[in-house]
C-alpha positions in Angstrom: 128.5 47.3 253.5 129.8 50.5 252.8 127.8 52.5 250.1 131.3 53.8 248.7 132.4 50.2 248.3 128.9 49.1 246.4 129.3 52.5 244.0 132.7 51.2 243.3 131.8 47.6 242.5 128.9 48.8 240.4 131.5 51.4 238.4 133.9 48.7 237.9 131.2 46.2 236.8 129.6 48.7 234.3 133.5 49.4 233.3 133.8 45.6 232.2 130.6 45.1 230.7 131.5 47.9 228.3 134.7 46.3 227.4 132.9 43.1 226.7 130.4 44.9 224.4 133.1 47.2 222.5 134.7 43.9 221.4 131.6 43.3 219.3 131.5 41.4 215.9 134.7 41.4 213.7 135.2 44.2 211.3 136.1 44.2 207.6 137.0 46.6 204.9 136.7 46.9 201.0 138.4 49.1 198.9 137.0 49.9 195.5 135.1 52.4 192.9 131.6 53.6 193.8 129.4 52.1 191.1 126.2 53.5 192.5 124.8 55.1 195.5 121.7 56.2 197.2 120.8 57.5 200.6 120.3 53.7 202.1 123.1 51.9 199.8 126.6 52.0 198.0 127.7 49.4 195.4 131.3 49.2 195.0 133.2 47.6 192.2 136.3 45.7 193.1 137.7 44.0 190.0 135.0 42.0 188.6 132.9 41.9 191.8 130.3 44.2 192.8 129.5 44.7 196.4 126.2 46.1 197.6 126.6 47.2 201.0 123.3 48.9 203.1 124.2 52.0 204.9 123.1 52.8 208.5 121.3 55.9 208.8 124.1 57.2 211.4 127.0 56.5 209.2 130.0 59.1 209.3 131.2 59.4 205.8 134.5 61.4 205.3 136.0 62.7 202.0 134.6 63.1 198.7 131.9 60.1 198.3 130.1 60.0 195.1 130.0 57.5 191.8 133.4 56.9 190.3 135.5 57.8 193.8 137.7 55.3 195.3 136.6 54.5 199.0 137.1 52.2 201.8 134.4 50.9 203.4 134.9 49.4 207.1 131.8 47.0 207.9 130.5 44.2 210.2 128.6 41.1 208.9 125.1 40.6 211.0 122.7 38.2 210.8 119.0 39.4 210.2 117.6 35.9 210.3 118.6 32.4 211.5 116.7 29.2 210.7 117.3 25.7 211.6 116.8 22.8 209.7 113.7 20.4 210.4 115.9 17.7 211.1 117.7 19.6 213.9 114.5 20.8 215.3 113.1 17.2 215.3 116.3 15.7 216.9 115.8 18.5 219.9 112.2 17.5 220.2 112.4 13.7 220.1 113.7 12.1 223.7 116.6 9.9 223.3 116.1 6.1 223.7 117.3 4.6 226.5 120.4 2.5 225.7 120.2 -1.2 226.4 121.2 -2.8 229.4 124.7 -4.3 229.5 124.4 -8.3 229.3 126.0 -10.4 232.3 
């Protein structure tokens, strides 16, 4: 097979894999007033609710972000741990009983 064709197929494969990863998790937004801010988190007051959001160290903030300012935060939800129930784990490890044979 021609080397140019192999390189072209590899490039197309990489391009499509980037598109798949770019879709990623769904993004959400919240707009409210900054109630508290540290280097690693921001607390936003929206009505009677307070939203505490961890900040990624690589975050890019634009405008004047300080306590009392109105901000819009775009975020994604991501899991840090997933635990299954004990019943689900037992069901997976217990083999299914054979069904009874049909009677004639």
